[in-house]
MARGU-248843 format. One line per 10 residues: number of its first residue (from 1); for each residue x, y, z of C-alpha. Coordinates in steps of 0.2 Angstrom, whole numbers, always signed. Example, Ala and Ser with C-alpha at 12.3 -4.5 7.8 and 13.67 -1.06 7.14 Angstrom:
BEGIN
1) +62 -22 +39 | +68 -5 +36;
//
This chain:
BEGIN
1) -135 +15 +56 | -123 +1 +59 | -107 -2 +49 | -110 -12 +33 | -95 -23 +37 | -103 -30 +52 | -119 -32 +43 | -110 -43 +30 | -104 -55 +44 | -120 -63 +45;
11) -119 -68 +27 | -102 -75 +30 | -110 -88 +41 | -117 -95 +24 | -99 -96 +16 | -87 -104 +29 | -78 -113 +15 | -75 -97 +6 | -68 -88 +21 | -56 -102 +25;
21) -51 -103 +7 | -47 -84 +8 | -33 -88 +21 | -24 -95 +6 | -28 -81 -6 | -41 -92 -14 | -29 -105 -20 | -23 -119 -9 | -7 -121 -20 | -2 -105 -11;
31) -3 -114 +6 | +12 -112 +18 | +14 -111 +37 | +32 -117 +40 | +39 -101 +32 | +33 -92 +47 | +44 -101 +59 | +60 -90 +58 | +49 -75 +62 | +40 -83 +76;
41) +57 -88 +84 | +64 -71 +81 | +49 -63 +89 | +49 -75 +104 | +68 -71 +106 | +64 -52 +108 | +49 -56 +120 | +60 -67 +131 | +74 -54 +131 | +61 -41 +136;
51) +55 -52 +150 | +72 -55 +157 | +77 -37 +156 | +61 -31 +163 | +62 -44 +177 | +80 -38 +182 | +74 -20 +182 | +58 -24 +193 | +69 -34 +205 | +82 -20 +206;
61) +68 -8 +211 | +60 -21 +223 | +44 -20 +213 | +43 -39 +212 | +40 -41 +230 | +21 -36 +230 | +17 -44 +213 | +10 -62 +209 | +19 -72 +196 | +7 -68 +182;
71) +8 -49 +186 | +26 -50 +187 | +28 -58 +170 | +16 -46 +162 | +24 -30 +169 | +42 -37 +166 | +38 -40 +147 | +30 -22 +146 | +45 -14 +154 | +57 -24 +145;
81) +50 -20 +128 | +52 -2 +131 | +69 -4 +138 | +74 -13 +121 | +66 +1 +112 | +75 +15 +121 | +91 +5 +119 | +88 +4 +100 | +85 +22 +99 | +101 +26 +109;
91) +111 +14 +97 | +103 +23 +82 | +108 +40 +88 | +126 +34 +89 | +125 +27 +71 | +126 +9 +75 | +109 +1 +69 | +118 -11 +57 | +131 -16 +70 | +124 -33 +76;
101) +135 -35 +90 | +127 -19 +98 | +112 -30 +100 | +119 -47 +103 | +131 -43 +117 | +118 -34 +128 | +106 -48 +125 | +119 -61 +130 | +123 -51 +145 | +105 -50 +150;
111) +103 -68 +148 | +118 -72 +158 | +112 -60 +172 | +95 -69 +172 | +103 -86 +173 | +112 -80 +188 | +96 -75 +196 | +86 -90 +189 | +86 -100 +205 | +76 -86 +214;
121) +64 -84 +200 | +58 -102 +200 | +39 -99 +203 | +26 -105 +191 | +11 -96 +185 | -5 -103 +190 | -21 -100 +181 | -35 -109 +190 | -48 -116 +178 | -57 -127 +190;
131) -74 -124 +196 | -83 -110 +187 | -88 -115 +170 | -90 -97 +165 | -72 -93 +169 | -66 -109 +160 | -76 -105 +144 | -70 -87 +144 | -52 -92 +145 | -54 -105 +131;
141) -63 -94 +120 | -48 -82 +120 | -37 -94 +112 | -44 -93 +94 | -43 -74 +94 | -25 -75 +100 | -21 -87 +86 | -29 -76 +73 | -20 -61 +80 | -3 -70 +79;
151) -7 -76 +61 | -12 -59 +55 | +3 -50 +64 | +16 -59 +54 | +8 -54 +37 | +16 -40 +27 | +10 -23 +31 | -5 -17 +21 | -13 -3 +31 | -9 +15 +25;
161) -2 +22 +41 | +9 +6 +43 | +16 +7 +26 | +18 +26 +27 | +28 +27 +44 | +25 +13 +57 | +35 +1 +46 | +43 +14 +34 | +53 +24 +47 | +62 +10 +55;
171) +66 +3 +38 | +74 +20 +33 | +83 +22 +49 | +90 +4 +48 | +95 +6 +30 | +105 +22 +34 | +112 +15 +50 | +106 +29 +61 | +92 +38 +68 | +91 +56 +61;
181) +79 +70 +57 | +67 +66 +43 | +62 +82 +34 | +51 +72 +22 | +41 +61 +34 | +34 +71 +49 | +29 +55 +58 | +47 +49 +59 | +50 +64 +71 | +38 +58 +84;
191) +40 +45 +97 | +41 +27 +89 | +43 +17 +104 | +33 +2 +98 | +40 +2 +81 | +59 +1 +86 | +58 -18 +87 | +58 -19 +69 | +76 -13 +69 | +80 -27 +81;
201) +72 -39 +70 | +81 -33 +55 | +97 -37 +64 | +91 -55 +68 | +88 -58 +50 | +101 -60 +36 | +101 -56 +17 | +97 -41 +6 | +79 -41 +11 | +82 -42 +30;
211) +74 -25 +32 | +58 -32 +26 | +58 -48 +37 | +63 -36 +51 | +48 -26 +48 | +37 -41 +50 | +45 -46 +66 | +42 -29 +73 | +24 -30 +67 | +23 -47 +76;
221) +29 -39 +92 | +16 -25 +91 | +3 -39 +89 | +9 -47 +105 | +3 -32 +115 | -15 -39 +113 | -13 -56 +122 | -1 -47 +134 | -16 -35 +139 | -28 -50 +140;
231) -16 -58 +153 | -15 -42 +162 | -34 -41 +163 | -35 -58 +169 | -23 -54 +183 | -32 -38 +187 | -48 -47 +189 | -39 -60 +201 | -33 -46 +212 | -46 -33 +212;
241) -62 -42 +206 | -64 -61 +204 | -56 -73 +193 | -72 -75 +183 | -73 -56 +180 | -55 -56 +175 | -57 -70 +163 | -73 -62 +155 | -64 -45 +154 | -49 -53 +145;
251) -61 -62 +133 | -71 -47 +129 | -56 -37 +126 | -46 -49 +115 | -62 -53 +105 | -66 -35 +101 | -63 -33 +82 | -54 -17 +85 | -40 -26 +94 | -38 -39 +80;
261) -38 -25 +67 | -25 -14 +75 | -14 -29 +81 | -14 -37 +64 | -12 -21 +53 | +4 -15 +62 | -5 +0 +71 | +2 +4 +88 | -15 +7 +97 | -14 -10 +105;
271) +3 -5 +113 | -4 +11 +119 | -19 +1 +126 | -7 -11 +136 | +3 +3 +143 | -12 +14 +148 | -20 -1 +157 | -3 -7 +164 | +0 +10 +172 | -18 +10 +178;
281) -16 -7 +185 | +1 -4 +194 | -6 +13 +201 | -21 +3 +208 | -8 -9 +217 | +1 +6 +224 | -15 +13 +230 | -20 -4 +238 | -3 -5 +247 | -5 +13 +252;
291) -22 +10 +261 | -13 -5 +270 | +1 +7 +274 | +13 -5 +265 | +18 +7 +251 | +30 +21 +248 | +34 +34 +235 | +47 +23 +227 | +33 +11 +223 | +27 +24 +210;
301) +42 +20 +199 | +33 +6 +190 | +17 +15 +186 | +27 +30 +181 | +38 +20 +169 | +23 +12 +161 | +15 +28 +159 | +31 +35 +151 | +31 +20 +140 | +14 +25 +133;
311) +21 +42 +129 | +36 +33 +120 | +23 +26 +109 | +13 +41 +106 | +12 +59 +111 | -6 +60 +117 | -2 +48 +131 | +4 +63 +140 | -14 +69 +142 | -22 +52 +142;
321) -11 +43 +154 | +3 +54 +162 | -8 +68 +168 | -21 +57 +177 | -7 +48 +184 | +1 +64 +191 | -16 +69 +198 | -18 +52 +207 | -1 +52 +214 | -3 +70 +221;
331) -21 +68 +228 | -21 +50 +235 | -25 +48 +249 | -37 +62 +248 | -35 +76 +261 | -19 +85 +256 | -6 +87 +242 | +8 +74 +241 | +23 +81 +232 | +36 +67 +234;
341) +25 +54 +225 | +22 +66 +210 | +41 +69 +209 | +44 +50 +209 | +31 +47 +196 | +37 +61 +185 | +55 +55 +185 | +50 +38 +180 | +40 +45 +166 | +55 +55 +160;
351) +66 +39 +161 | +54 +30 +150 | +51 +43 +136 | +63 +57 +139 | +76 +51 +126 | +63 +54 +113 | +60 +72 +118 | +79 +74 +119 | +82 +67 +102 | +69 +79 +95;
361) +76 +94 +104 | +93 +91 +96 | +88 +85 +79 | +72 +94 +76 | +75 +109 +87 | +58 +106 +96 | +56 +92 +109 | +38 +90 +105 | +40 +91 +86 | +29 +94 +76;
371) +18 +100 +91 | +19 +116 +100 | +26 +126 +85 | +22 +143 +93 | +32 +139 +108 | +47 +129 +101 | +47 +131 +82 | +56 +117 +74 | +65 +112 +58 | +55 +114 +42;
381) +40 +120 +51 | +31 +135 +46 | +15 +144 +51 | +6 +137 +37 | +12 +119 +41 | +7 +122 +59 | -10 +127 +54 | -12 +113 +42 | -7 +100 +56 | -18 +108 +69;
391) -33 +109 +58 | -31 +91 +52 | -29 +84 +70 | -41 +96 +79 | -59 +94 +82 | -69 +95 +65 | -81 +110 +62 | -97 +112 +53 | -99 +125 +39 | -101 +139 +52;
401) -84 +135 +60 | -92 +127 +75 | -84 +111 +83 | -94 +109 +98 | -112 +107 +93 | -127 +95 +98 | -125 +87 +80 | -107 +83 +83 | -110 +76 +101 | -124 +65 +94;
411) -113 +59 +80 | -99 +55 +92 | -111 +46 +104 | -117 +35 +90 | -100 +31 +84 | -94 +26 +102 | -110 +16 +106 | -114 +6 +90 | -108 +14 +74 | -89 +10 +75;
421) -85 -2 +61 | -75 -13 +72 | -86 -13 +88 | -90 -28 +98 | -108 -33 +102 | -103 -38 +119 | -93 -22 +125 | -105 -8 +127 | -121 -18 +133 | -111 -27 +147;
431) -102 -11 +151 | -119 -3 +153 | -124 -16 +166 | -107 -13 +175 | -111 +5 +177 | -127 +0 +187 | -118 -12 +199 | -112 -9 +216 | -99 -22 +217 | -80 -19 +216;
441) -83 +0 +219 | -65 +5 +219 | -60 -3 +203 | -76 +2 +195 | -76 +20 +199 | -57 +22 +195 | -60 +14 +178 | -76 +24 +175 | -66 +40 +179 | -51 +37 +168;
451) -63 +31 +153 | -73 +47 +155 | -58 +58 +156 | -51 +50 +140 | -67 +52 +131 | -68 +70 +136 | -50 +74 +130 | -53 +64 +114 | -69 +74 +110 | -63 +92 +115;
461) -45 +91 +109 | -43 +78 +95 | -51 +74 +77 | -63 +62 +85 | -57 +46 +76 | -64 +31 +85 | -47 +21 +83 | -39 +34 +95 | -50 +27 +109 | -44 +9 +107;
471) -32 +12 +122 | -46 +13 +134 | -54 -3 +128 | -46 -13 +142 | -54 -2 +155 | -71 -3 +146 | -68 -22 +147 | -65 -21 +165 | -82 -12 +167 | -90 -25 +156;
481) -82 -40 +166 | -89 -32 +182 | -106 -30 +173 | -106 -49 +167 | -103 -55 +185 | -115 -42 +194 | -128 -55 +198 | -127 -72 +205 | -144 -77 +199 | -144 -93 +187;
491) -154 -84 +174 | -142 -70 +173 | -128 -82 +171 | -137 -90 +157 | -140 -74 +148 | -121 -69 +150 | -116 -87 +144 | -128 -85 +128 | -121 -67 +125 | -103 -73 +126;
501) -106 -88 +115 | -114 -76 +102 | -100 -63 +104 | -88 -77 +101 | -95 -83 +85 | -99 -66 +78 | -82 -58 +82 | -72 -73 +77 | -80 -75 +60 | -77 -56 +58;
511) -59 -56 +63 | -54 -71 +52 | -63 -65 +37 | -57 -52 +24 | -68 -38 +31 | -55 -31 +44 | -41 -32 +32 | -28 -44 +25 | -33 -62 +31 | -21 -72 +20;
521) -15 -81 +36 | -9 -97 +27 | -2 -90 +11 | +16 -92 +7 | +27 -77 +9 | +33 -81 -8 | +16 -76 -15 | +13 -62 -2 | +30 -54 -7 | +25 -54 -25;
531) +7 -50 -21 | -1 -57 -36 | -20 -58 -34 | -30 -74 -39 | -48 -74 -47 | -56 -79 -30 | -70 -69 -23 | -60 -64 -8 | -43 -62 -17 | -33 -48 -9;
541) -20 -36 -16 | -10 -24 -5 | +3 -17 -17 | +0 -4 -31 | +4 -10 -48 | +16 +3 -51 | +26 -3 -35 | +27 -20 -42 | +33 -13 -59 | +47 -2 -51;
551) +53 -17 -40 | +56 -27 -56 | +62 -13 -68 | +72 +0 -58 | +90 -5 -60 | +102 -6 -45 | +110 +11 -41 | +94 +21 -46 | +81 +29 -36 | +62 +34 -38;
561) +52 +49 -34 | +35 +47 -28 | +23 +62 -29 | +7 +61 -18 | +12 +43 -13 | +19 +40 +4 | +15 +22 +6 | +33 +17 +0 | +37 +3 +12 | +37 -11 -1;
571) +49 -2 -14 | +66 -10 -14 | +75 +5 -21 | +79 +22 -13 | +63 +33 -14 | +62 +52 -13 | +44 +55 -6 | +35 +66 +7 | +20 +65 +17 | +6 +78 +14;
581) +12 +88 +30 | +30 +90 +23 | +38 +100 +8 | +34 +92 -9 | +50 +85 -15 | +45 +86 -33 | +41 +105 -30 | +57 +108 -20 | +68 +100 -34 | +59 +106 -50;
591) +51 +123 -46 | +59 +138 -54 | +71 +128 -64 | +74 +126 -83 | +73 +110 -92 | +91 +107 -92 | +92 +111 -74 | +78 +99 -70 | +87 +85 -80 | +103 +89 -71;
601) +94 +88 -54 | +86 +71 -58 | +103 +64 -64 | +112 +70 -48 | +99 +61 -38 | +100 +46 -50 | +81 +46 -51 | +75 +36 -66 | +56 +35 -63 | +43 +47 -56;
611) +27 +40 -50 | +12 +53 -48 | -2 +47 -38 | -16 +58 -44 | -30 +50 -34 | -20 +53 -17 | -17 +71 -23 | -35 +74 -26 | -40 +66 -10 | -28 +77 +0;
621) -34 +93 -9 | -52 +89 -7 | -62 +100 +5 | -60 +95 +23 | -45 +84 +20 | -27 +87 +25 | -21 +98 +11 | -7 +97 -1 | +4 +108 -11 | -5 +114 -27;
631) +11 +114 -37 | +9 +97 -46 | -5 +97 -58 | -8 +86 -74 | -6 +101 -85 | +11 +106 -77 | +18 +88 -79 | +12 +87 -97 | +17 +104 -102 | +34 +107 -93;
641) +40 +89 -91 | +33 +77 -105 | +31 +90 -119 | +49 +96 -115 | +56 +79 -116 | +61 +77 -98 | +49 +63 -94 | +40 +49 -104 | +25 +40 -98 | +27 +22 -95;
651) +12 +13 -103 | +5 +2 -89 | -13 +3 -94 | -17 +14 -79 | -31 +26 -77 | -22 +42 -80 | -35 +50 -68 | -29 +39 -54 | -10 +38 -57 | +4 +39 -69;
661) +22 +32 -70 | +35 +41 -80 | +53 +37 -83 | +66 +50 -85 | +72 +51 -103 | +90 +46 -105 | +92 +38 -88 | +99 +22 -96 | +114 +32 -102 | +119 +36 -84;
671) +126 +19 -80 | +143 +24 -84 | +143 +39 -73;
//
């Protein structure tokens, strides 16, 4: 059975005017595009500084000598973005996240140093589009997808994970001016290398809402990893395959709806995909030079740093990227064990991500927080929480407690081959052809081995969500690119051309429609901020009605408590909340206290409103879900808080089974305190 979203794409071919109108939220009076300009300039500034910083580093380790200009540019931006992220983390640990000079001075110094070296850097990037029509069309077909990703990446966050932590954690750190332990948001104590650019963006903007604009800039930087990966694929093809294979690989990758989805929603899987492929790419260059006896152990610094940058984005990269890299460094060339290359590779990995583990060691008392609890422990962690976490993120099991059965294997195979909701009709078929070819054996075998390893780890050790395999899509695109260029027969070229044209039309309509998520590409920020839906058929609304009420009714100096709700990014006031994996803040403040003590506690925290999201609580508590404290119930709230005069429900016309908003009785009298 295919995903219903992809089935709906065919019907959208009959409604092109409605799809285009949805870009303006169904109302052309909401059209705006120039209001994106400050964010585009700020994002471009971060990318330029990243390139300059990365270029200086690559030059200092002599990694630039063996790279073509396009390769050098791609690697420089990737290295530079992680350098900026690590520097921001360092500034945050020192408590200087609101000190603009802490960011402007290093940026100016980097620019000055680059200008000093600019004369030696003058070398143009050449992308030859002459000759092969298939190569030309593949490159040109990438452009609409890049535009769609760019337009979607500067939209306000709408995805659950983004509003819960990808954007929320940098917001909290920036507002408090420092990076600190987060007892209420477990995700904030993991590596957030791709998210830290939001803090840089906040320092580039001005005004009371600069944290909001900074989050959009950070989200745009995350979106830039997709076209950066496409460029890397093109360059990879030019070095190891052919320009046509590289161009087709780049197109297949950038046109895959999964890439548009994660890149426009603020999820960091695109960043992980870039660093995995960049580490693989640079490792292939090292191996190529090794076979020519023109390489040394020092040349593994770049692959190691890129692999470590993947870990700085997400813990699983230790297994998915670093472990295979260590094996390759130790075993290539085959015949004996090589220690020095492994040491160099590992040191580079540590340099790229070690600060995140050090931060957790000091602040969370566990370098891998919240993982490896039995080995390290960790602040706020308990045996029960560890079981909750490992159960939620481990392989699913059937009613008999089995995780590795034929039914699970078949379901996973169907998911990966055709059932994934954001799959491309091009990727798997052309990759299947690539598996059968004998061309480009080194690159093909290396790609297949790493893809197979990632899938095995994903199936045996994770909760088997298809999005967690997005990082291997560049490698699958390489295999597909090889498959597309496997035969020189004119009939095969016609088949490939027809397939690419179909994939272009199908995927482009998919990614610009409302199906993958918010597609209000041309809607004014003024309306997006207020998030007022229209009566149009594709009208979107990303913010809960209670959030809008709170933003307009909670007075300055007061706070809100959210129970069951962790998507608190859009709330302007201080919020007491928790994720389902952390202690319930409502329970921690209220349980075991008298009515007077509860009122006193709420007053001491200046909490004027309490939002209870019953729908989310029920979802978390449902069988097979993540779990949540059973303390908060409708009966408890009614009997011990409403009936005793502590809380009063705010009449918003909400379905009480879905959510309820309460205000604390007497909060307006606190103004003089």
